[in-house]
C-alpha positions in Angstrom: -8.2 -10.4 23.7 -6.1 -10.7 26.8 -4.4 -8.3 28.8 -1.2 -8.7 27.2 -2.5 -8.2 23.9 -4.3 -5.0 24.9 -1.1 -3.9 26.8 1.0 -4.6 23.8 -1.4 -2.7 21.3 -1.3 0.4 23.7 2.4 0.5 23.3 2.0 1.2 19.6 2.9 4.9 18.6 0.3 6.8 16.7 1.2 7.2 13.0 2.3 10.4 11.7 -0.5 12.2 10.0 1.4 14.3 7.4 -1.6 15.8 5.5 -5.2 16.7 6.6 -6.1 19.3 4.2 -9.4 20.2 2.2 -13.2 19.8 2.8 -15.6 17.2 1.5 -15.8 13.5 1.4 -12.9 12.2 3.2 -9.9 10.3 1.1 -7.4 8.5 3.1 -3.9 8.0 1.3 -1.7 5.1 2.3 1.8 4.8 0.7 3.7 1.6 0.0 6.8 -0.1 1.4 10.2 2.1 1.8 8.1 5.1 1.3 6.2 7.8 2.9 3.3 10.3 2.1 5.4 12.1 -0.5 4.2 9.1 -2.9 1.0 11.3 -3.4 2.7 14.6 -4.1 1.2 14.7 -7.6 -2.3 13.4 -6.4 -2.9 15.8 -3.4 -3.5 18.8 -5.5 -5.9 17.1 -7.8 -8.3 16.1 -4.7 -8.1 18.9 -2.1 -10.7 21.3 -3.9 -13.4 18.4 -3.7 -12.2 16.2 -0.8 -10.6 16.2 2.7 -7.4 14.4 2.2 -5.7 12.6 4.8 -2.4 11.0 4.1 -0.2 9.1 6.9 3.1 7.4 7.0 2.9 3.7 7.8 4.2 2.3 10.8 8.3 2.3 10.6 8.1 4.5 7.6 8.6 8.2 6.9 8.1 9.9 10.3 5.9 7.1 11.9 7.6 5.0 14.5 7.0 1.3 15.6 7.3 -0.8 18.6 10.8 -2.1 19.2 9.2 -5.6 18.9 6.8 -4.9 15.8 6.9 -7.7 13.3 5.4 -5.7 10.8 2.7 -8.1 9.7 -0.6 -7.0 7.9 -2.3 -7.3 11.2 0.1 -4.8 12.8 0.1 -2.5 9.9 -3.9 -2.6 9.8 -4.3 -2.0 13.4 -2.0 1.0 13.6 -3.8 2.5 10.7 -7.3 2.0 12.0 -6.2 3.2 15.5 -4.9 6.3 13.8 -8.1 6.8 11.7 -10.1 6.3 15.1 -8.5 9.6 16.4 -10.5 11.6 13.6 -13.8 10.4 14.8 -15.0 10.4 11.3 -18.8 9.9 10.9 -18.9 8.8 7.4 -17.4 6.0 5.1 -13.9 7.0 3.6 -12.5 6.4 0.2 -9.4 4.5 0.9 -6.3 4.7 -1.5 -3.5 2.3 -1.3 -0.2 2.6 -3.2 1.9 -0.7 -3.6 2.2 -2.3 -0.2 -0.4 0.2 1.0 -2.9 -1.3 -1.4 -2.6 -4.6 0.4 -3.1 -2.9 3.9 -6.2 -0.9 2.8 -7.7 -4.0 1.1 -7.5 -5.8 4.5 -8.9 -2.8 6.4 -11.9 -2.7 3.9 -12.6 -6.4 4.1 -12.6 -6.5 7.9 -14.5 -3.0 8.5 -16.9 -2.6 5.5 -19.1 0.1 7.2 -16.1 2.5 7.3 -15.4 2.4 3.6 -17.2 3.8 0.7 -14.8 3.1 -1.9 -11.5 1.1 -2.3 -8.7 2.4 -4.8 -5.7 0.3 -5.5 -2.8 1.8 -7.2 0.1 -0.3 -8.4 -0.9 -3.2 -6.2 1.6 -6.0 -5.9 -0.7 -9.0 -6.0 1.4 -12.2 -5.4 0.4 -15.6 -4.7 2.0 -19.2 -4.5 3.4 -20.1 -8.1 1.7 -23.5 -7.7 -1.7 -21.7 -7.8 -1.2 -20.4 -11.2 -2.0 -22.8 -14.1 -0.3 -20.9 -16.9 3.5 -22.0 -17.0 4.5 -18.4 -17.8 2.7 -16.8 -15.1 3.8 -19.4 -12.7 7.6 -18.9 -13.7 7.2 -15.1 -13.4 5.6 -15.3 -10.0 8.6 -17.3 -8.8 10.8 -14.8 -10.0 9.2 -11.9 -8.0 9.5 -14.0 -4.8 13.0 -14.9 -5.4 14.0 -11.3 -6.0 12.4 -9.9 -3.0 14.0 -12.7 -0.9 17.5 -11.7 -2.5 16.8 -8.1 -1.5 16.0 -9.0 2.3 19.2 -11.0 2.5 21.7 -8.6 0.7 21.5 -5.5 2.7 24.5 -3.7 1.4 23.2 -4.4 -2.3 19.6 -3.2 -1.6 20.6 0.2 0.5 23.1 1.0 -2.4 20.8 0.5 -5.2 17.8 2.2 -3.2 20.0 5.3 -2.7 20.9 5.3 -6.1 17.2 5.2 -7.4 16.3 7.6 -4.9 18.7 10.1 -6.5 17.1 9.9 -9.8 13.4 9.7 -8.8 11.3 12.5 -10.0 9.5 12.5 -6.7 11.8 13.9 -4.0 12.4 11.5 -1.1 9.9 9.0 -2.4 12.2 5.9 -1.7 14.2 5.3 1.4 15.9 1.9 2.4 18.3 2.8 5.3 19.6 1.7 8.8 16.9 3.6 10.1 14.0 1.8 8.4 15.8 -1.6 7.6 13.9 -3.6 10.0 10.7 -2.3 8.9 11.6 -2.9 5.1 12.7 -6.5 5.7 9.9 -7.6 8.0 7.2 -5.9 5.9 8.6 -7.3 2.6 8.7 -10.9 4.4 5.6 -10.9 6.4 3.2 -8.7 4.3 4.1 -8.8 0.9 5.7 -12.2 0.1 3.2 -13.8 2.7 -0.2 -12.0 1.5 -3.6 -12.6 1.5 -4.5 -9.9 -1.2 -6.8 -12.2 -3.4 -9.0 -13.2 -0.5 -9.2 -9.6 0.9 -10.2 -8.0 -2.4 -12.6 -10.7 -3.0 -14.3 -10.0 0.5 -14.7 -6.2 0.0 -18.4 -5.2 -0.3 -17.9 -1.8 -1.9 -16.7 -0.9 -5.5 -12.9 -1.5 -6.0 -11.0 0.4 -8.5 -7.5 -0.9 -9.7 -5.2 1.7 -11.2 -1.7 0.6 -12.6 0.8 1.7 -15.1 1.5 -0.6 -18.1 5.2 -0.3 -17.3 5.1 -1.2 -13.8 7.6 -3.9 -13.1 6.1 -5.0 -9.7 2.5 -5.8 -11.1 2.4 -9.5 -11.4 0.2 -10.5 -14.6 -0.9 -13.6 -13.0 -2.3 -11.9 -9.8 -3.7 -9.0 -11.8 -5.7 -11.4 -14.0 -7.3 -12.9 -11.0 -8.3 -9.6 -9.7 -9.8 -8.5 -13.2 -12.1 -11.3 -13.0 -13.8 -10.1 -9.8 -17.1 -8.5 -10.6 -17.0 -5.6 -8.0 -13.4 -4.7 -9.4 -12.7 -2.2 -12.2 -9.1 -2.2 -13.6 -7.7 0.8 -15.2 -4.4 0.3 -17.0 -2.6 3.6 -17.7 -0.1 3.7 -20.7 3.2 5.1 -20.4 3.4 4.7 -16.6 5.3 2.8 -14.2 5.2 2.1 -10.4 5.5 5.9 -9.3 2.5 8.1 -8.9 3.7 10.6 -11.5 1.2 13.2 -13.1 -0.4 10.8 -15.8 -1.2 8.1 -13.1 -2.1 10.6 -10.7 -4.8 11.8 -13.1 -6.1 8.4 -13.5 -6.2 7.9 -9.7 -8.0 11.0 -9.1 -10.4 10.0 -11.9 -11.1 6.9 -10.0 -11.7 8.4 -6.7 -14.3 10.6 -8.3 
């Protein structure tokens, strides 16, 4: 690493640690795009009696700032998360829990730093890959629709902000969704450089610890083609929760708590 890279990384603001509660084995909670630690409002009470629970806001979201020149790649998100966890000086491996985009980030962290993770729990993971990599015509078509939809959201700012605000108002979890002028750059670049251009399949395959995947049967962001590939990995256990969608409501939260152990 050259001096410029060290100088640039030194300018990365620390992530906001929103929750550090409980005692016991450490569980780290990482939210998804356009959200914050409140994603886990229904999960934290189920964990704190048996675990030390740490929840952070990702770079550019919630109360975490970002360098003005951030590109919001998975490498930048992982570096910011790792550097924040370093400040805790944790001695034992932790359980990493990621929701949505957060699941992609913790998968990369677990793949690159296997000695620091005891278990990986992926909640509602948006596992996407090139449509051409899928043999089933229906799965190939569905994957293409996901990617075109995300491109539309990135390139239609007014539409995206207006609809995000509407969904936030009716969400059962207060402040769980924010797409605003404040985080628009983080949203757009994370969507393009992390979700649309991702390495989730290879990252999950490289993880050396047990992987639990939990998702809702009604989740519109879980791509069947990507999930089918993940389900075939020997070290992965998949739990499909009926009557649940993308949000970590109480039913999904109970399934996630069970997966954490």
